[in-house]
LOTOR-386818 format. One record per atom (N, C-alpha, C): residue number from 1; residue in three letters; atom name; x, y, z. Coordinates in nm, 2 decimals, padded with zeros to 4 digits. Layout:
<sites>
[site NUM, ALA, CA, [X, Y, Z]]
...
</sites>
This chain:
<sites>
[site 1, MET, N, [-01.59, 01.10, -02.67]]
[site 1, MET, CA, [-01.46, 01.12, -02.72]]
[site 1, MET, C, [-01.39, 01.00, -02.64]]
[site 2, ASN, N, [-01.30, 00.88, -02.73]]
[site 2, ASN, CA, [-01.20, 00.80, -02.69]]
[site 2, ASN, C, [-01.07, 00.82, -02.71]]
[site 3, LEU, N, [-01.02, 00.82, -02.61]]
[site 3, LEU, CA, [-00.83, 00.84, -02.66]]
[site 3, LEU, C, [-00.76, 00.73, -02.55]]
[site 4, ILE, N, [-00.64, 00.76, -02.66]]
[site 4, ILE, CA, [-00.53, 00.62, -02.55]]
[site 4, ILE, C, [-00.35, 00.71, -02.56]]
[site 5, GLN, N, [-00.30, 00.70, -02.44]]
[site 5, GLN, CA, [-00.19, 00.72, -02.43]]
[site 5, GLN, C, [-00.06, 00.65, -02.39]]
[site 6, GLU, N, [00.00, 00.57, -02.49]]
[site 6, GLU, CA, [00.09, 00.47, -02.47]]
[site 6, GLU, C, [00.23, 00.52, -02.56]]
[site 7, ASN, N, [00.28, 00.43, -02.50]]
[site 7, ASN, CA, [00.42, 00.40, -02.64]]
[site 7, ASN, C, [00.47, 00.53, -02.66]]
[site 8, THR, N, [00.52, 00.60, -02.56]]
[site 8, THR, CA, [00.55, 00.75, -02.57]]
[site 8, THR, C, [00.64, 00.73, -02.44]]
[site 9, LYS, N, [00.79, 00.77, -02.44]]
[site 9, LYS, CA, [00.86, 00.86, -02.34]]
[site 9, LYS, C, [00.89, 00.96, -02.25]]
[site 10, ASP, N, [00.78, 01.04, -02.32]]
[site 10, ASP, CA, [00.76, 01.20, -02.33]]
[site 10, ASP, C, [00.67, 01.16, -02.18]]
[site 11, VAL, N, [00.63, 01.08, -02.09]]
[site 11, VAL, CA, [00.59, 01.10, -01.97]]
[site 11, VAL, C, [00.67, 01.01, -01.83]]
[site 12, GLU, N, [00.68, 01.01, -01.72]]
[site 12, GLU, CA, [00.75, 01.01, -01.68]]
[site 12, GLU, C, [00.70, 00.87, -01.61]]
[site 13, TRP, N, [00.59, 00.82, -01.59]]
[site 13, TRP, CA, [00.47, 00.72, -01.57]]
[site 13, TRP, C, [00.38, 00.76, -01.61]]
[site 14, PHE, N, [00.26, 00.62, -01.62]]
[site 14, PHE, CA, [00.12, 00.65, -01.67]]
[site 14, PHE, C, [00.06, 00.60, -01.50]]
[site 15, THR, N, [-00.05, 00.66, -01.47]]
[site 15, THR, CA, [-00.09, 00.73, -01.51]]
[site 15, THR, C, [-00.09, 00.87, -01.42]]
[site 16, SER, N, [00.00, 00.96, -01.47]]
[site 16, SER, CA, [00.00, 01.05, -01.36]]
[site 16, SER, C, [-00.12, 01.17, -01.37]]
[site 17, LEU, N, [-00.15, 01.13, -01.22]]
[site 17, LEU, CA, [-00.33, 01.30, -01.22]]
[site 17, LEU, C, [-00.29, 01.41, -01.19]]
[site 18, ARG, N, [-00.19, 01.43, -01.14]]
[site 18, ARG, CA, [-00.11, 01.57, -01.17]]
[site 18, ARG, C, [-00.08, 01.62, -01.31]]
[site 19, GLU, N, [-00.04, 01.51, -01.40]]
[site 19, GLU, CA, [-00.04, 01.54, -01.54]]
[site 19, GLU, C, [-00.22, 01.53, -01.66]]
[site 20, VAL, N, [-00.25, 01.46, -01.61]]
[site 20, VAL, CA, [-00.37, 01.45, -01.61]]
[site 20, VAL, C, [-00.51, 01.59, -01.60]]
[site 21, GLU, N, [-00.50, 01.62, -01.50]]
[site 21, GLU, CA, [-00.54, 01.75, -01.44]]
[site 21, GLU, C, [-00.50, 01.86, -01.56]]
[site 22, LYS, N, [-00.37, 01.88, -01.55]]
[site 22, LYS, CA, [-00.26, 01.98, -01.64]]
[site 22, LYS, C, [-00.33, 01.95, -01.78]]
[site 23, TRP, N, [-00.32, 01.83, -01.85]]
[site 23, TRP, CA, [-00.34, 01.85, -01.98]]
[site 23, TRP, C, [-00.45, 01.81, -02.00]]
[site 24, LEU, N, [-00.57, 01.84, -01.92]]
[site 24, LEU, CA, [-00.71, 01.86, -01.95]]
[site 24, LEU, C, [-00.75, 01.96, -01.89]]
[site 25, GLU, N, [-00.70, 02.03, -01.80]]
[site 25, GLU, CA, [-00.68, 02.22, -01.79]]
[site 25, GLU, C, [-00.82, 02.21, -01.73]]
[site 26, ILE, N, [-00.82, 02.10, -01.59]]
[site 26, ILE, CA, [-00.94, 02.11, -01.52]]
[site 26, ILE, C, [-00.89, 02.15, -01.39]]
[site 27, ASN, N, [-00.96, 02.14, -01.27]]
[site 27, ASN, CA, [-00.91, 02.16, -01.14]]
[site 27, ASN, C, [-01.02, 02.04, -01.08]]
[site 28, LEU, N, [-00.88, 01.93, -01.01]]
[site 28, LEU, CA, [-00.96, 01.82, -00.95]]
[site 28, LEU, C, [-01.10, 01.82, -00.88]]
[site 29, GLU, N, [-01.10, 01.92, -00.81]]
[site 29, GLU, CA, [-01.18, 01.98, -00.69]]
[site 29, GLU, C, [-01.30, 02.02, -00.76]]
[site 30, ASP, N, [-01.32, 02.06, -00.83]]
[site 30, ASP, CA, [-01.41, 02.07, -00.97]]
[site 30, ASP, C, [-01.50, 01.97, -00.97]]
[site 31, PHE, N, [-01.46, 01.80, -00.94]]
[site 31, PHE, CA, [-01.57, 01.71, -00.98]]
[site 31, PHE, C, [-01.54, 01.58, -00.84]]
[site 32, ASP, N, [-01.63, 01.53, -00.79]]
[site 32, ASP, CA, [-01.62, 01.43, -00.74]]
[site 32, ASP, C, [-01.56, 01.33, -00.86]]
[site 33, TRP, N, [-01.54, 01.23, -00.74]]
[site 33, TRP, CA, [-01.45, 01.11, -00.81]]
[site 33, TRP, C, [-01.50, 00.93, -00.79]]
[site 34, HIS, N, [-01.55, 00.85, -00.86]]
[site 34, HIS, CA, [-01.53, 00.72, -00.85]]
[site 34, HIS, C, [-01.47, 00.65, -00.85]]
[site 35, PHE, N, [-01.37, 00.56, -00.78]]
[site 35, PHE, CA, [-01.22, 00.47, -00.84]]
[site 35, PHE, C, [-01.31, 00.34, -00.79]]
[site 36, SER, N, [-01.28, 00.25, -00.89]]
[site 36, SER, CA, [-01.29, 00.10, -00.96]]
[site 36, SER, C, [-01.20, 00.01, -00.94]]
[site 37, ASP, N, [-01.14, -00.08, -00.89]]
[site 37, ASP, CA, [-01.04, -00.19, -01.02]]
[site 37, ASP, C, [-00.87, -00.14, -00.98]]
[site 38, VAL, N, [-00.91, -00.12, -00.86]]
[site 38, VAL, CA, [-00.77, 00.01, -00.87]]
[site 38, VAL, C, [-00.68, -00.09, -00.75]]
[site 39, VAL, N, [-00.56, -00.08, -00.84]]
[site 39, VAL, CA, [-00.40, -00.17, -00.78]]
[site 39, VAL, C, [-00.31, 00.02, -00.82]]
[site 40, GLY, N, [-00.19, 00.01, -00.66]]
[site 40, GLY, CA, [-00.15, 00.13, -00.66]]
[site 40, GLY, C, [-00.26, 00.25, -00.58]]
[site 41, GLY, N, [-00.16, 00.39, -00.55]]
[site 41, GLY, CA, [-00.24, 00.48, -00.48]]
[site 41, GLY, C, [-00.23, 00.50, -00.38]]
[site 42, TRP, N, [-00.31, 00.57, -00.30]]
[site 42, TRP, CA, [-00.23, 00.55, -00.15]]
[site 42, TRP, C, [-00.32, 00.50, -00.06]]
[site 43, THR, N, [-00.25, 00.45, 00.08]]
[site 43, THR, CA, [-00.31, 00.37, 00.16]]
[site 43, THR, C, [-00.35, 00.44, 00.25]]
[site 44, PRO, N, [-00.55, 00.41, 00.31]]
[site 44, PRO, CA, [-00.59, 00.30, 00.34]]
[site 44, PRO, C, [-00.69, 00.38, 00.19]]
[site 45, LEU, N, [-00.66, 00.29, 00.04]]
[site 45, LEU, CA, [-00.74, 00.37, -00.05]]
[site 45, LEU, C, [-00.86, 00.24, -00.13]]
[site 46, GLU, N, [-00.97, 00.23, -00.02]]
[site 46, GLU, CA, [-01.03, 00.12, -00.03]]
[site 46, GLU, C, [-01.10, 00.10, -00.18]]
[site 47, ASP, N, [-01.14, 00.00, -00.20]]
[site 47, ASP, CA, [-01.19, -00.02, -00.36]]
[site 47, ASP, C, [-01.34, -00.10, -00.40]]
[site 48, PRO, N, [-01.46, -00.01, -00.42]]
[site 48, PRO, CA, [-01.45, 00.09, -00.48]]
[site 48, PRO, C, [-01.46, 00.22, -00.39]]
[site 49, ILE, N, [-01.44, 00.36, -00.42]]
[site 49, ILE, CA, [-01.47, 00.45, -00.33]]
[site 49, ILE, C, [-01.51, 00.56, -00.42]]
[site 50, TRP, N, [-01.60, 00.65, -00.35]]
[site 50, TRP, CA, [-01.58, 00.77, -00.38]]
[site 50, TRP, C, [-01.52, 00.84, -00.31]]
[site 51, VAL, N, [-01.42, 00.96, -00.40]]
[site 51, VAL, CA, [-01.34, 01.06, -00.33]]
[site 51, VAL, C, [-01.44, 01.16, -00.38]]
[site 52, THR, N, [-01.43, 01.27, -00.30]]
[site 52, THR, CA, [-01.46, 01.41, -00.32]]
[site 52, THR, C, [-01.34, 01.46, -00.40]]
[site 53, GLY, N, [-01.38, 01.58, -00.47]]
[site 53, GLY, CA, [-01.27, 01.66, -00.57]]
[site 53, GLY, C, [-01.16, 01.73, -00.47]]
[site 54, ARG, N, [-01.22, 01.79, -00.37]]
[site 54, ARG, CA, [-01.13, 01.83, -00.24]]
[site 54, ARG, C, [-01.01, 01.73, -00.16]]
[site 55, GLU, N, [-01.06, 01.62, -00.17]]
[site 55, GLU, CA, [-00.99, 01.52, -00.09]]
[site 55, GLU, C, [-00.88, 01.43, -00.20]]
[site 56, LEU, N, [-00.97, 01.44, -00.34]]
[site 56, LEU, CA, [-00.89, 01.41, -00.43]]
[site 56, LEU, C, [-00.71, 01.47, -00.43]]
[site 57, LYS, N, [-00.78, 01.62, -00.49]]
[site 57, LYS, CA, [-00.64, 01.73, -00.55]]
[site 57, LYS, C, [-00.57, 01.69, -00.39]]
[site 58, SER, N, [-00.62, 01.71, -00.28]]
[site 58, SER, CA, [-00.49, 01.75, -00.11]]
[site 58, SER, C, [-00.42, 01.61, -00.16]]
[site 59, LYS, N, [-00.49, 01.49, -00.19]]
[site 59, LYS, CA, [-00.40, 01.38, -00.15]]
[site 59, LYS, C, [-00.26, 01.37, -00.28]]
[site 60, ILE, N, [-00.35, 01.41, -00.43]]
[site 60, ILE, CA, [-00.21, 01.45, -00.54]]
[site 60, ILE, C, [-00.15, 01.55, -00.53]]
[site 61, ASP, N, [-00.20, 01.65, -00.44]]
[site 61, ASP, CA, [-00.07, 01.76, -00.43]]
[site 61, ASP, C, [00.04, 01.70, -00.30]]
[site 62, GLU, N, [00.02, 01.61, -00.22]]
[site 62, GLU, CA, [00.07, 01.58, -00.13]]
[site 62, GLU, C, [00.19, 01.50, -00.20]]
[site 63, PHE, N, [00.13, 01.39, -00.28]]
[site 63, PHE, CA, [00.25, 01.30, -00.34]]
[site 63, PHE, C, [00.14, 01.27, -00.48]]
[site 64, ASP, N, [00.21, 01.24, -00.60]]
[site 64, ASP, CA, [00.17, 01.21, -00.72]]
[site 64, ASP, C, [00.16, 01.03, -00.68]]
[site 65, TYR, N, [00.06, 00.96, -00.70]]
[site 65, TYR, CA, [00.01, 00.84, -00.66]]
[site 65, TYR, C, [00.01, 00.76, -00.80]]
[site 66, GLN, N, [00.08, 00.63, -00.77]]
[site 66, GLN, CA, [00.05, 00.58, -00.93]]
[site 66, GLN, C, [-00.05, 00.50, -00.93]]
[site 67, PHE, N, [-00.10, 00.45, -01.06]]
[site 67, PHE, CA, [-00.26, 00.35, -01.01]]
[site 67, PHE, C, [-00.16, 00.23, -01.13]]
[site 68, SER, N, [-00.13, 00.14, -01.10]]
[site 68, SER, CA, [-00.13, 00.08, -01.18]]
[site 68, SER, C, [-00.28, 00.01, -01.26]]
[site 69, TRP, N, [-00.38, -00.01, -01.23]]
[site 69, TRP, CA, [-00.49, -00.01, -01.27]]
[site 69, TRP, C, [-00.61, 00.03, -01.20]]
[site 70, ALA, N, [-00.71, 00.11, -01.26]]
[site 70, ALA, CA, [-00.81, 00.16, -01.17]]
[site 70, ALA, C, [-00.92, 00.24, -01.32]]
[site 71, VAL, N, [-01.05, 00.20, -01.28]]
[site 71, VAL, CA, [-01.09, 00.31, -01.39]]
[site 71, VAL, C, [-01.17, 00.43, -01.26]]
[site 72, ILE, N, [-01.12, 00.54, -01.32]]
[site 72, ILE, CA, [-01.13, 00.70, -01.23]]
[site 72, ILE, C, [-01.24, 00.76, -01.32]]
[site 73, SER, N, [-01.38, 00.76, -01.23]]
[site 73, SER, CA, [-01.46, 00.78, -01.31]]
[site 73, SER, C, [-01.52, 00.96, -01.28]]
[site 74, ALA, N, [-01.58, 01.04, -01.34]]
[site 74, ALA, CA, [-01.56, 01.22, -01.27]]
[site 74, ALA, C, [-01.69, 01.22, -01.29]]
[site 75, PHE, N, [-01.74, 01.29, -01.20]]
[site 75, PHE, CA, [-01.87, 01.30, -01.16]]
[site 75, PHE, C, [-01.88, 01.44, -01.14]]
[site 76, PRO, N, [-01.95, 01.54, -01.19]]
[site 76, PRO, CA, [-02.05, 01.66, -01.14]]
[site 76, PRO, C, [-02.08, 01.67, -00.96]]
[site 77, LEU, N, [-02.00, 01.75, -00.91]]
[site 77, LEU, CA, [-01.99, 01.79, -00.74]]
[site 77, LEU, C, [-02.11, 01.75, -00.73]]
[site 78, GLY, N, [-02.17, 01.69, -00.58]]
[site 78, GLY, CA, [-02.23, 01.63, -00.48]]
[site 78, GLY, C, [-02.33, 01.52, -00.55]]
[site 79, THR, N, [-02.25, 01.45, -00.64]]
[site 79, THR, CA, [-02.37, 01.34, -00.67]]
[site 79, THR, C, [-02.39, 01.24, -00.54]]
[site 80, GLN, N, [-02.48, 01.18, -00.56]]
[site 80, GLN, CA, [-02.51, 01.07, -00.52]]
[site 80, GLN, C, [-02.49, 00.99, -00.56]]
[site 81, PRO, N, [-02.40, 00.88, -00.51]]
[site 81, PRO, CA, [-02.43, 00.70, -00.60]]
[site 81, PRO, C, [-02.49, 00.63, -00.60]]
[site 82, ARG, N, [-02.50, 00.62, -00.76]]
[site 82, ARG, CA, [-02.59, 00.54, -00.74]]
[site 82, ARG, C, [-02.56, 00.43, -00.83]]
[site 83, LEU, N, [-02.48, 00.33, -00.82]]
[site 83, LEU, CA, [-02.48, 00.24, -00.91]]
[site 83, LEU, C, [-02.49, 00.08, -00.89]]
[site 84, SER, N, [-02.49, 00.02, -01.05]]
[site 84, SER, CA, [-02.54, -00.08, -01.01]]
[site 84, SER, C, [-02.49, -00.17, -01.05]]
[site 85, GLU, N, [-02.35, -00.13, -01.13]]
[site 85, GLU, CA, [-02.17, -00.23, -01.13]]
[site 85, GLU, C, [-02.05, -00.15, -01.10]]
[site 86, GLU, N, [-01.98, -00.22, -01.06]]
[site 86, GLU, CA, [-01.83, -00.14, -01.05]]
[site 86, GLU, C, [-01.78, -00.12, -01.19]]
[site 87, PRO, N, [-01.69, -00.04, -01.25]]
[site 87, PRO, CA, [-01.62, -00.04, -01.31]]
[site 87, PRO, C, [-01.49, -00.12, -01.32]]
[site 88, TYR, N, [-01.44, -00.20, -01.44]]
[site 88, TYR, CA, [-01.31, -00.25, -01.45]]
[site 88, TYR, C, [-01.30, -00.24, -01.54]]
[site 89, ALA, N, [-01.09, -00.22, -01.52]]
[site 89, ALA, CA, [-00.99, -00.20, -01.62]]
[site 89, ALA, C, [-00.94, -00.34, -01.64]]
[site 90, ASP, N, [-00.86, -00.47, -01.56]]
[site 90, ASP, CA, [-00.81, -00.54, -01.55]]
[site 90, ASP, C, [-00.92, -00.65, -01.64]]
[site 91, GLY, N, [-00.88, -00.68, -01.74]]
[site 91, GLY, CA, [-00.94, -00.78, -01.85]]
[site 91, GLY, C, [-01.10, -00.76, -01.90]]
[site 92, ASN, N, [-01.09, -00.59, -01.90]]
[site 92, ASN, CA, [-01.20, -00.55, -01.98]]
[site 92, ASN, C, [-01.23, -00.55, -02.10]]
[site 93, PRO, N, [-01.21, -00.67, -02.23]]
[site 93, PRO, CA, [-01.22, -00.64, -02.38]]
[site 93, PRO, C, [-01.30, -00.53, -02.41]]
[site 94, ASN, N, [-01.37, -00.46, -02.38]]
[site 94, ASN, CA, [-01.46, -00.35, -02.44]]
[site 94, ASN, C, [-01.40, -00.24, -02.45]]
[site 95, PHE, N, [-01.29, -00.20, -02.41]]
[site 95, PHE, CA, [-01.16, -00.09, -02.48]]
[site 95, PHE, C, [-01.12, -00.14, -02.62]]
[site 96, TRP, N, [-01.17, -00.28, -02.63]]
[site 96, TRP, CA, [-01.03, -00.33, -02.73]]
[site 96, TRP, C, [-01.11, -00.36, -02.91]]
[site 97, LYS, N, [-01.26, -00.27, -02.87]]
[site 97, LYS, CA, [-01.30, -00.30, -03.03]]
[site 97, LYS, C, [-01.39, -00.20, -03.00]]
[site 98, GLY, N, [-01.44, -00.17, -03.10]]
[site 98, GLY, CA, [-01.54, -00.06, -03.16]]
[site 98, GLY, C, [-01.49, 00.06, -03.10]]
[site 99, ILE, N, [-01.63, 00.13, -03.07]]
[site 99, ILE, CA, [-01.60, 00.25, -03.03]]
[site 99, ILE, C, [-01.69, 00.26, -02.82]]
[site 100, PRO, N, [-01.61, 00.21, -02.76]]
[site 100, PRO, CA, [-01.58, 00.19, -02.65]]
[site 100, PRO, C, [-01.67, 00.27, -02.56]]
[site 101, LYS, N, [-01.76, 00.23, -02.44]]
[site 101, LYS, CA, [-01.81, 00.32, -02.40]]
[site 101, LYS, C, [-01.82, 00.35, -02.21]]
[site 102, LYS, N, [-01.87, 00.45, -02.14]]
[site 102, LYS, CA, [-01.80, 00.46, -02.03]]
[site 102, LYS, C, [-01.89, 00.32, -01.98]]
[site 103, GLN, N, [-01.87, 00.33, -01.86]]
[site 103, GLN, CA, [-01.92, 00.18, -01.80]]
[site 103, GLN, C, [-01.99, 00.27, -01.70]]
[site 104, LEU, N, [-01.99, 00.40, -01.62]]
[site 104, LEU, CA, [-02.09, 00.41, -01.57]]
[site 104, LEU, C, [-02.17, 00.55, -01.63]]
[site 105, ASN, N, [-02.27, 00.51, -01.67]]
[site 105, ASN, CA, [-02.38, 00.64, -01.83]]
[site 105, ASN, C, [-02.40, 00.77, -01.72]]
[site 106, ASP, N, [-02.37, 00.79, -01.56]]
[site 106, ASP, CA, [-02.44, 00.89, -01.52]]
[site 106, ASP, C, [-02.27, 00.95, -01.54]]
[site 107, SER, N, [-02.17, 00.89, -01.55]]
[site 107, SER, CA, [-02.03, 01.00, -01.53]]
[site 107, SER, C, [-02.03, 01.08, -01.63]]
[site 108, LEU, N, [-01.94, 01.18, -01.61]]
[site 108, LEU, CA, [-01.87, 01.26, -01.73]]
[site 108, LEU, C, [-01.77, 01.25, -01.82]]
[site 109, PHE, N, [-01.68, 01.15, -01.75]]
[site 109, PHE, CA, [-01.62, 01.07, -01.86]]
[site 109, PHE, C, [-01.53, 01.05, -01.74]]
[site 110, GLU, N, [-01.45, 00.86, -01.78]]
[site 110, GLU, CA, [-01.31, 00.77, -01.73]]
[site 110, GLU, C, [-01.21, 00.82, -01.79]]
[site 111, ILE, N, [-01.11, 00.77, -01.68]]
[site 111, ILE, CA, [-00.99, 00.77, -01.67]]
[site 111, ILE, C, [-00.96, 00.65, -01.65]]
[site 112, VAL, N, [-00.87, 00.57, -01.72]]
[site 112, VAL, CA, [-00.85, 00.39, -01.69]]
[site 112, VAL, C, [-00.71, 00.37, -01.71]]
[site 113, CYS, N, [-00.64, 00.32, -01.58]]
[site 113, CYS, CA, [-00.49, 00.31, -01.63]]
[site 113, CYS, C, [-00.49, 00.18, -01.63]]
[site 114, TRP, N, [-00.44, 00.16, -01.71]]
[site 114, TRP, CA, [-00.42, 00.03, -01.78]]
[site 114, TRP, C, [-00.26, -00.03, -01.78]]
[site 115, ASP, N, [-00.31, -00.07, -01.65]]
[site 115, ASP, CA, [-00.09, -00.21, -01.61]]
[site 115, ASP, C, [00.02, -00.10, -01.64]]
[site 116, SER, N, [-00.01, 00.01, -01.59]]
[site 116, SER, CA, [00.10, 00.11, -01.60]]
[site 116, SER, C, [00.15, 00.11, -01.69]]
[site 117, SER, N, [00.11, 00.08, -01.80]]
[site 117, SER, CA, [00.14, 00.13, -01.97]]
[site 117, SER, C, [00.04, 00.21, -02.02]]
[site 118, ALA, N, [-00.05, 00.24, -01.99]]
[site 118, ALA, CA, [-00.13, 00.34, -02.12]]
[site 118, ALA, C, [-00.25, 00.41, -02.02]]
[site 119, THR, N, [-00.26, 00.49, -02.07]]
[site 119, THR, CA, [-00.38, 00.57, -01.98]]
[site 119, THR, C, [-00.52, 00.58, -02.12]]
[site 120, LEU, N, [-00.64, 00.56, -02.08]]
[site 120, LEU, CA, [-00.71, 00.58, -02.17]]
[site 120, LEU, C, [-00.86, 00.70, -02.09]]
[site 121, TRP, N, [-00.84, 00.74, -02.22]]
[site 121, TRP, CA, [-00.96, 00.87, -02.17]]
[site 121, TRP, C, [-01.10, 00.80, -02.26]]
[site 122, ILE, N, [-01.26, 00.78, -02.13]]
[site 122, ILE, CA, [-01.32, 00.71, -02.21]]
[site 122, ILE, C, [-01.45, 00.79, -02.23]]
[site 123, GLY, N, [-01.49, 00.87, -02.33]]
[site 123, GLY, CA, [-01.63, 00.93, -02.36]]
[site 123, GLY, C, [-01.62, 01.08, -02.27]]
[site 124, LEU, N, [-01.45, 01.12, -02.30]]
[site 124, LEU, CA, [-01.46, 01.26, -02.25]]
[site 124, LEU, C, [-01.54, 01.37, -02.40]]
[site 125, PRO, N, [-01.60, 01.49, -02.37]]
[site 125, PRO, CA, [-01.66, 01.56, -02.41]]
[site 125, PRO, C, [-01.60, 01.64, -02.52]]
[site 126, GLU, N, [-01.59, 01.71, -02.63]]
[site 126, GLU, CA, [-01.52, 01.72, -02.73]]
[site 126, GLU, C, [-01.42, 01.85, -02.66]]
[site 127, GLU, N, [-01.43, 01.90, -02.61]]
[site 127, GLU, CA, [-01.41, 02.05, -02.55]]
[site 127, GLU, C, [-01.24, 01.97, -02.49]]
[site 128, LEU, N, [-01.33, 01.84, -02.36]]
[site 128, LEU, CA, [-01.20, 01.81, -02.30]]
[site 128, LEU, C, [-01.05, 01.71, -02.39]]
[site 129, GLY, N, [-01.15, 01.65, -02.51]]
[site 129, GLY, CA, [-01.04, 01.57, -02.61]]
[site 129, GLY, C, [-00.94, 01.68, -02.64]]
[site 130, ILE, N, [-01.00, 01.81, -02.67]]
[site 130, ILE, CA, [-00.92, 01.85, -02.78]]
[site 130, ILE, C, [-00.82, 01.90, -02.67]]
[site 131, ARG, N, [-00.86, 01.95, -02.55]]
[site 131, ARG, CA, [-00.71, 02.02, -02.48]]
[site 131, ARG, C, [-00.67, 01.85, -02.47]]
[site 132, VAL, N, [-00.66, 01.71, -02.49]]
[site 132, VAL, CA, [-00.57, 01.63, -02.36]]
[site 132, VAL, C, [-00.48, 01.63, -02.53]]
[site 133, LEU, N, [-00.54, 01.61, -02.66]]
[site 133, LEU, CA, [-00.51, 01.58, -02.81]]
[site 133, LEU, C, [-00.41, 01.74, -02.78]]
[site 134, LYS, N, [-00.42, 01.86, -02.74]]
[site 134, LYS, CA, [-00.31, 01.98, -02.78]]
[site 134, LYS, C, [-00.21, 01.96, -02.66]]
[site 135, ASN, N, [-00.25, 01.88, -02.52]]
[site 135, ASN, CA, [-00.10, 01.91, -02.39]]
[site 135, ASN, C, [-00.07, 01.82, -02.41]]
[site 136, ALA, N, [-00.12, 01.70, -02.39]]
[site 136, ALA, CA, [-00.05, 01.51, -02.35]]
[site 136, ALA, C, [00.04, 01.48, -02.49]]
[site 137, PRO, N, [00.14, 01.45, -02.45]]
[site 137, PRO, CA, [00.21, 01.36, -02.55]]
[site 137, PRO, C, [00.18, 01.20, -02.58]]
[site 138, GLY, N, [00.21, 01.15, -02.77]]
[site 138, GLY, CA, [00.16, 01.06, -02.73]]
[site 138, GLY, C, [00.01, 01.00, -02.79]]
[site 139, ILE, N, [-00.05, 01.08, -02.82]]
[site 139, ILE, CA, [-00.21, 01.05, -02.80]]
[site 139, ILE, C, [-00.24, 00.98, -02.91]]
[site 140, LEU, N, [-00.33, 00.94, -02.89]]
[site 140, LEU, CA, [-00.41, 00.88, -03.02]]
[site 140, LEU, C, [-00.56, 00.88, -02.98]]
[site 141, ASP, N, [-00.65, 00.83, -03.12]]
[site 141, ASP, CA, [-00.80, 00.83, -03.13]]
[site 141, ASP, C, [-00.75, 00.65, -03.12]]
[site 142, LEU, N, [-00.85, 00.63, -02.98]]
[site 142, LEU, CA, [-00.86, 00.49, -02.96]]
[site 142, LEU, C, [-00.97, 00.40, -03.07]]
[site 143, ASP, N, [-01.09, 00.52, -03.09]]
[site 143, ASP, CA, [-01.19, 00.45, -03.21]]
[site 143, ASP, C, [-01.09, 00.45, -03.31]]
[site 144, GLU, N, [-01.07, 00.51, -03.38]]
[site 144, GLU, CA, [-00.96, 00.48, -03.48]]
[site 144, GLU, C, [-00.86, 00.35, -03.48]]
[site 145, LEU, N, [-00.76, 00.34, -03.36]]
[site 145, LEU, CA, [-00.70, 00.23, -03.34]]
[site 145, LEU, C, [-00.82, 00.04, -03.35]]
[site 146, ASN, N, [-00.89, 00.08, -03.29]]
[site 146, ASN, CA, [-00.99, 00.02, -03.29]]
[site 146, ASN, C, [-01.04, -00.03, -03.45]]
[site 147, LYS, N, [-01.09, 00.03, -03.49]]
[site 147, LYS, CA, [-01.11, 00.04, -03.63]]
[site 147, LYS, C, [-01.02, -00.05, -03.75]]
[site 148, LYS, N, [-00.90, 00.00, -03.71]]
[site 148, LYS, CA, [-00.80, -00.04, -03.81]]
[site 148, LYS, C, [-00.75, -00.20, -03.73]]
[site 149, VAL, N, [-00.74, -00.23, -03.65]]
[site 149, VAL, CA, [-00.77, -00.34, -03.61]]
[site 149, VAL, C, [-00.86, -00.43, -03.62]]
[site 150, ALA, N, [-00.93, -00.41, -03.63]]
[site 150, ALA, CA, [-01.07, -00.46, -03.66]]
[site 150, ALA, C, [-01.04, -00.48, -03.82]]
[site 151, ASN, N, [-01.03, -00.38, -03.89]]
[site 151, ASN, CA, [-01.01, -00.45, -04.06]]
[site 151, ASN, C, [-00.92, -00.50, -04.07]]
[site 152, LYS, N, [-00.79, -00.50, -04.04]]
[site 152, LYS, CA, [-00.67, -00.60, -04.04]]
[site 152, LYS, C, [-00.74, -00.77, -04.04]]
[site 153, SER, N, [-00.85, -00.79, -03.90]]
[site 153, SER, CA, [-00.87, -00.91, -03.92]]
[site 153, SER, C, [-00.97, -01.01, -04.01]]
</sites>
């Protein structure tokens, strides 16, 4: 399931990981996380970087850092990095056509911070997608939006 949150005044700012955790009804520490194409966040957050769920939860509990740009990929705990490419958000046209795919096939899902103006959820399992649709304001089906745009062309 691919979703987008934009054009809503019901969020203080995009992409609050505290809010994302709440809307997904997950615990950040139950996953390992890969960050890439990062603008914003905490210092020194290297790009790209693997962050354990415990580290991420600790940072977000300390302060809910804003990411202007980033691809934040969720992995099962204990995942060993096997990356061939680094995911990217800024300038990536693949989010805006057809059915977007996760950039890291082994990831469970991706959270994309888009220019401080939108949050994209790519490859969400159905259960998590239903939770986001239920809990978060301003959520739309990204696949359907892309289809509408394609039909207008």
